[in-house]
C-alpha positions as CSV (number, residue, x, y, z in Angstrom):
1,M,30.7,36.2,15.7
2,V,32.2,37.8,19.0
3,S,34.6,40.0,16.3
4,L,31.3,41.1,13.7
5,V,29.7,42.2,17.1
6,R,32.0,43.9,18.0
7,L,33.0,46.0,14.1
8,F,29.1,46.7,14.1
9,Q,28.8,48.3,17.8
10,A,32.3,49.9,16.6
11,L,30.5,51.2,13.2
12,K,27.7,52.1,14.8
13,R,29.8,55.4,16.9
14,I,30.9,56.3,13.4
15,D,27.9,59.1,12.2
16,D,29.4,61.8,10.1
17,E,30.5,59.5,6.9
18,P,29.2,56.1,4.7
19,L,30.3,52.6,6.2
20,L,31.0,49.7,4.1
21,A,31.5,46.7,6.0
22,H,32.6,44.0,3.7
23,V,31.9,40.8,4.9
24,I,33.2,37.2,3.2
25,T,30.9,34.1,4.2
26,R,30.9,30.7,3.1
27,K,27.4,27.9,3.1
28,G,27.2,26.5,5.7
29,R,29.7,28.1,7.6
30,G,29.7,25.7,11.4
31,F,27.3,22.7,10.0
32,A,29.5,20.0,8.0
33,P,26.9,18.8,5.9
34,A,25.6,21.8,4.8
35,E,29.6,22.9,4.1
36,Q,29.8,19.6,2.2
37,S,26.1,19.7,-0.3
38,P,25.6,23.1,0.5
39,T,22.4,22.6,-2.3
40,K,21.5,20.3,-1.0
41,W,21.5,22.3,2.7
42,H,20.0,25.4,1.1
43,G,17.1,25.4,3.8
44,V,15.5,23.2,5.7
45,S,11.7,23.0,5.7
46,A,9.4,22.5,8.9
47,G,9.2,18.8,9.2
48,T,11.9,17.8,7.7
49,P,13.2,14.5,8.5
50,I,16.6,14.7,9.7
51,G,18.6,11.1,10.9
52,I,21.8,9.8,11.8
53,D,24.4,7.1,10.2
54,D,27.8,7.0,11.9
55,D,27.2,10.4,13.8
56,K,26.8,12.2,11.2
57,L,23.3,14.5,9.9
58,V,21.5,12.8,7.3
59,R,19.2,15.0,5.3
60,P,17.3,12.3,3.5
61,D,17.1,14.0,-0.8
62,E,13.4,14.9,-1.6
63,D,13.1,12.6,-4.3
64,E,12.8,9.9,-1.5
65,R,10.4,11.6,0.4
66,R,7.4,11.8,-2.5
67,S,6.3,8.6,-5.2
68,V,6.0,10.8,-8.2
69,R,7.8,12.9,-9.9
70,S,8.1,16.8,-9.7
71,Y,6.9,19.1,-11.8
72,T,10.0,20.5,-12.2
73,E,11.2,17.4,-13.1
74,I,8.5,16.9,-15.8
75,F,9.3,20.3,-16.9
76,V,13.5,19.3,-17.7
77,D,12.4,15.9,-19.1
78,T,10.3,16.6,-21.9
79,L,13.0,20.4,-22.7
80,I,15.9,16.9,-23.4
81,E,13.7,14.7,-25.2
82,A,12.2,17.8,-27.6
83,A,16.4,19.3,-27.6
84,P,16.7,16.5,-30.8
85,R,13.8,18.3,-32.5
86,Y,14.4,21.7,-32.1
87,P,18.4,21.9,-32.7
88,D,18.1,25.5,-32.1
89,L,16.4,24.9,-28.7
90,V,19.0,26.2,-26.1
91,A,18.2,26.8,-22.2
92,V,18.8,29.7,-19.8
93,T,18.5,30.0,-16.5
94,A,19.9,32.6,-13.3
95,A,21.7,31.2,-10.5
96,M,18.9,28.2,-10.8
97,P,20.7,25.5,-12.3
98,S,19.3,23.1,-9.8
99,G,16.0,24.3,-8.6
100,T,14.5,24.5,-12.0
101,G,16.0,21.6,-13.4
102,L,17.7,22.5,-15.9
103,L,21.4,21.4,-14.3
104,K,20.5,17.9,-15.8
105,F,19.5,20.1,-19.6
106,G,23.1,21.5,-19.2
107,K,24.7,17.7,-18.7
108,A,22.7,16.7,-21.2
109,Y,24.0,19.3,-23.9
110,P,26.8,21.2,-22.0
111,E,27.0,23.5,-25.1
112,R,23.1,24.7,-25.5
113,F,22.6,25.9,-21.6
114,Y,23.6,28.8,-19.8
115,D,23.3,30.2,-16.6
116,V,24.0,33.7,-16.6
117,G,24.2,34.0,-12.5
118,I,22.0,36.4,-10.4
119,S,20.7,39.0,-13.0
120,E,17.2,37.9,-14.2
121,E,16.7,41.3,-16.5
122,F,20.0,39.8,-17.9
123,A,19.0,36.2,-18.4
124,V,15.5,37.9,-20.0
125,T,17.0,39.9,-22.3
126,F,19.7,38.1,-23.1
127,A,17.1,35.4,-24.5
128,C,16.2,37.7,-26.0
129,G,19.4,38.3,-27.9
130,L,19.7,34.1,-28.7
131,A,16.1,34.3,-30.6
132,R,16.8,37.0,-32.6
133,G,19.8,35.1,-33.6
134,G,17.6,32.4,-34.4
135,K,17.9,30.3,-31.1
136,R,14.4,28.9,-29.5
137,P,15.1,30.0,-26.1
138,V,13.3,28.9,-23.0
139,C,14.2,30.9,-20.3
140,A,13.3,29.3,-16.4
141,I,13.1,31.1,-13.5
142,Y,10.9,30.6,-10.1
143,S,8.2,33.6,-10.6
144,T,9.0,35.3,-8.1
145,F,12.2,36.4,-8.9
146,L,11.1,36.8,-12.5
147,Q,9.6,40.1,-10.9
148,R,13.0,41.6,-11.0
149,A,13.0,41.3,-14.9
150,F,9.6,43.0,-15.0
151,D,10.8,46.3,-17.3
152,Q,12.3,44.2,-19.7
153,L,9.7,41.4,-20.3
154,I,7.7,44.2,-21.7
155,H,10.6,46.6,-23.8
156,D,12.7,43.6,-24.7
157,V,10.1,41.0,-24.5
158,G,6.5,42.0,-25.5
159,I,7.0,45.4,-27.4
160,Q,9.4,43.6,-29.9
161,R,6.4,40.0,-29.5
162,I,10.3,38.5,-29.6
163,P,9.3,34.6,-29.2
164,V,11.2,33.3,-25.4
165,V,9.7,30.6,-23.7
166,F,9.3,31.7,-20.1
167,A,9.3,28.3,-18.1
168,L,7.8,29.4,-14.6
169,D,8.7,26.9,-11.8
170,R,7.4,27.5,-8.1
171,S,4.2,29.2,-9.4
172,G,1.6,29.8,-6.9
173,L,1.9,29.0,-2.8
174,V,5.3,27.0,-2.2
175,G,5.2,27.0,1.5
176,A,8.6,26.8,3.4
177,D,10.4,29.0,1.8
178,G,7.7,32.3,3.2
179,E,7.0,36.0,1.8
180,T,9.7,36.4,-0.2
181,H,9.3,33.3,-2.2
182,Q,5.2,33.1,-3.1
183,G,4.9,33.6,-6.8
184,V,1.8,35.1,-6.4
185,F,1.7,37.7,-8.6
186,D,2.9,36.3,-12.1
187,L,-0.9,36.0,-13.2
188,S,-1.1,39.7,-12.5
189,Y,2.1,41.1,-14.2
190,L,2.1,39.0,-17.1
191,R,-1.0,39.4,-18.0
192,M,-1.6,43.3,-18.7
193,I,1.4,42.6,-21.0
194,P,0.4,43.0,-24.7
195,N,1.7,39.8,-26.9
196,F,2.0,37.4,-24.2
197,T,0.6,33.9,-23.9
198,V,-0.2,32.8,-20.8
199,M,-0.4,29.4,-19.5
200,A,-1.2,26.6,-16.4
201,P,-0.9,22.9,-16.7
202,K,-3.6,20.9,-14.6
203,D,-1.5,18.6,-14.3
204,E,1.9,17.1,-15.6
205,D,0.8,15.7,-18.5
206,E,-0.8,19.6,-19.5
207,L,2.6,21.0,-18.4
208,R,4.7,18.3,-21.0
209,R,2.3,19.6,-23.8
210,M,2.0,22.8,-23.2
211,L,5.9,22.9,-23.2
212,L,6.2,21.3,-26.6
213,T,2.6,23.9,-28.3
214,A,5.1,27.0,-26.6
215,L,8.3,25.5,-29.1
216,E,5.9,25.5,-31.3
217,Y,4.9,29.2,-31.0
218,R,6.2,31.4,-32.9
219,D,3.8,34.4,-32.6
220,G,5.1,36.1,-29.5
221,P,6.0,35.0,-26.5
222,T,4.5,32.6,-24.4
223,A,4.8,31.7,-19.7
224,I,4.1,28.6,-18.7
225,R,3.0,28.9,-14.8
226,Y,3.4,25.6,-12.7
227,P,3.8,24.8,-8.7
228,R,6.4,23.5,-6.4
229,G,6.7,20.2,-5.3
230,G,5.3,16.6,-6.1
231,A,3.1,16.3,-9.6
232,M,-0.7,14.6,-9.5
233,G,1.2,11.1,-10.9
234,V,-0.7,10.4,-13.8
235,P,0.8,8.9,-16.7
236,L,2.3,10.9,-19.9
237,S,0.5,10.6,-23.1
238,S,2.5,10.0,-26.6
239,D,0.2,13.7,-27.0
240,S,2.5,15.6,-28.7
241,T,0.1,17.6,-30.8
242,P,-0.2,21.3,-30.6
243,I,-2.4,22.7,-27.7
244,P,-4.8,25.2,-29.5
245,I,-3.6,28.7,-28.2
246,G,-6.9,30.0,-25.8
247,S,-8.2,26.9,-25.5
248,W,-10.1,26.1,-22.9
249,E,-12.1,22.3,-21.5
250,I,-14.8,21.5,-19.6
251,L,-14.0,19.0,-17.4
252,R,-17.6,18.1,-15.9
253,E,-20.8,19.2,-16.8
254,G,-23.3,21.2,-14.0
255,T,-26.3,23.8,-14.4
256,Q,-26.3,25.7,-10.8
257,A,-22.3,27.1,-11.5
258,V,-19.6,27.6,-13.5
259,V,-16.5,27.1,-11.7
260,L,-13.2,28.3,-13.8
261,A,-10.6,26.6,-12.5
262,V,-6.6,27.8,-13.5
263,G,-3.5,24.9,-13.0
264,A,-2.9,23.7,-9.8
265,M,-6.8,24.7,-8.2
266,V,-8.6,23.0,-10.9
267,P,-7.4,19.1,-8.6
268,E,-9.6,21.2,-5.8
269,A,-12.1,22.7,-8.5
270,M,-13.0,19.0,-9.4
271,K,-12.6,17.7,-5.6
272,A,-14.9,21.2,-4.3
273,A,-17.6,19.6,-7.4
274,Q,-17.7,16.1,-5.3
275,L,-18.8,17.7,-2.4
276,L,-21.0,19.8,-3.4
277,R,-22.3,16.8,-5.6
278,D,-22.5,15.1,-2.2
279,K,-24.9,18.6,-0.7
280,G,-27.5,18.2,-4.4
281,I,-25.8,20.9,-6.1
282,S,-24.5,20.6,-9.1
283,V,-21.6,22.7,-11.0
284,C,-19.7,22.8,-13.9
285,V,-15.9,22.5,-14.0
286,V,-13.9,24.1,-16.8
287,N,-9.7,23.5,-16.8
288,A,-9.1,27.7,-17.6
289,R,-5.5,26.3,-19.2
290,F,-5.0,30.0,-20.6
291,I,-5.0,32.7,-18.5
292,R,-4.3,35.5,-21.8
293,P,-5.7,34.9,-24.1
294,M,-9.0,33.6,-22.4
295,D,-11.5,30.7,-24.7
296,E,-13.8,33.9,-24.8
297,K,-16.2,31.8,-27.3
298,L,-16.4,29.1,-24.4
299,L,-16.1,31.8,-21.9
300,T,-19.1,34.4,-23.2
301,A,-21.6,30.3,-24.1
302,L,-21.3,29.6,-20.3
303,A,-21.7,33.0,-19.3
304,R,-25.3,33.1,-21.3
305,R,-26.6,30.3,-19.7
306,A,-24.9,30.1,-16.1
307,S,-26.2,32.3,-13.1
308,L,-23.3,32.7,-11.5
309,I,-19.3,32.1,-12.2
310,V,-16.7,31.4,-10.1
311,T,-12.8,32.0,-11.1
312,V,-10.0,29.7,-8.8
313,E,-6.6,31.0,-8.6
314,E,-3.5,30.6,-7.2
315,N,-2.6,33.9,-7.1
316,T,-3.9,37.3,-5.6
317,A,-6.9,38.2,-6.6
318,A,-5.6,41.3,-7.0
319,G,-5.5,41.9,-11.5
320,G,-5.5,38.3,-11.8
321,F,-7.5,35.3,-14.2
322,G,-11.1,36.9,-12.2
323,G,-9.8,40.3,-12.9
324,G,-9.8,38.9,-15.9
325,V,-12.8,37.1,-16.8
326,V,-14.6,40.3,-14.9
327,E,-13.2,42.8,-17.9
328,F,-14.4,40.7,-20.2
329,L,-18.0,40.4,-19.6
330,S,-18.0,43.8,-19.0
331,Q,-17.0,44.8,-21.8
332,R,-19.2,41.6,-24.3
333,L,-22.7,41.1,-22.5
334,G,-22.7,44.8,-19.8
335,S,-26.1,44.0,-17.5
336,A,-27.0,40.5,-19.0
337,A,-23.5,38.8,-17.4
338,P,-24.2,37.1,-14.6
339,R,-22.5,37.0,-10.8
340,V,-19.0,36.7,-10.7
341,R,-17.2,35.2,-7.5
342,I,-13.4,35.7,-7.7
343,I,-11.6,33.2,-5.6
344,G,-8.2,34.1,-4.7
345,L,-5.2,34.4,-2.6
346,P,-5.7,37.5,0.0
347,D,-4.8,41.0,-0.6
348,R,-1.3,40.3,1.6
349,F,2.0,39.0,1.7
350,V,1.6,35.2,2.4
351,E,3.1,34.0,5.9
352,H,5.7,30.6,5.7
353,G,3.6,27.4,5.5
354,S,3.5,23.8,4.2
355,Q,1.0,24.0,0.8
356,K,-1.1,22.0,1.9
357,E,-1.8,24.4,5.5
358,L,-1.9,27.8,3.5
359,R,-4.3,26.7,0.6
360,A,-6.6,26.0,3.3
361,R,-5.7,29.2,5.4
362,C,-6.0,31.1,2.4
363,G,-9.2,29.4,1.1
364,L,-7.8,28.0,-1.7
365,D,-8.6,24.0,-0.7
366,A,-11.7,21.7,-1.7
367,A,-13.8,22.3,1.5
368,S,-13.2,25.8,0.9
369,I,-14.0,26.4,-2.2
370,A,-17.4,24.2,-1.8
371,S,-18.1,26.7,0.8
372,R,-17.7,29.8,-1.1
373,V,-19.9,28.1,-3.9
374,A,-22.7,27.2,-2.0
375,D,-22.6,30.0,0.0
376,S,-22.2,31.9,-3.8
377,L,-25.8,30.5,-4.5
378,S,-28.1,30.6,-1.6
379,Q,-27.2,34.5,-1.5
380,A,-28.4,37.6,-3.5
381,E,-24.8,39.3,-3.8
382,P,-23.5,42.3,-6.3
383,K,-22.9,41.1,-9.6
384,F,-19.0,41.1,-9.3
385,K,-17.2,39.5,-5.8
386,I,-13.7,39.3,-4.8
387,V,-12.7,36.7,-1.8
């Protein structure tokens, strides 16, 4: 470290030509547990329990600290389960075999697994080539990292309508990884691309069914976004029938407002509906599991009977799912459209914090959603409002 400081100080005195400092680093240097297991000690979240065993620091595995499987585990286990039925199925990732769960798939099917390194752009284009060659590629990339391949998503995938399956791990608020890792833009940057089908499951069983649905769908690319961490703990059904593309489901009937919730926000919306019911307010809750295409028939029917529609998404409000609802209703119903209130993430980069803390801070927990719905019902507001 002292030598590096001296080097940088010397370089600062040279100002008449470009300079390059080549520094060779070692992951976890100076901390023995991290040197021995760099993947496990890649980062340490706030509040991570660390114990001492035989004079060595011990960090319990995440699996030991939660009671249910993660969405990542459900994804990869479903992929492994599907592999014998789809002999052309292959998996692609960009230097995240462990984080995406595909390391497990690679061990089960090493000849059908590709890690292309830190190159999301190439991963997407490579998946297109595999699909053109008759393979069924599933490309698993963190939501925040897929942004790097935005051009490829449009030109290589969308325009050519290539049936690549994209698994967007860590979508929404990821918590302790901070601003750079929040997967809060994918609904916006995928919703705008023609020929894409975009899905978000309410729980792990729906994630499983969505992946099987995507493997059957051949008319274009599909994307499934799911959150980081433990799933809901619901049992997995044996139902492997595809979900009808673009179909939503009503989870709770109500008369005073309609709440359209996406993905991880569905459980929060259901809790909010119960909080509102305790106050004598009846709301309908819809699992808007397809962001593109939307269930236009159901949305139109709901809009004709409701005076207020509230959309809830763990995505930036700018250009997200709520924006799509507003666009559709304004074109389909015009002045007859009901009031729409969009609840999404604020127009700023979301800072470090746990998922629970950030949802409360950004107004995406059940209590905040209930408060905003009640507030909207009690006030005369403009037709469309973003909060």
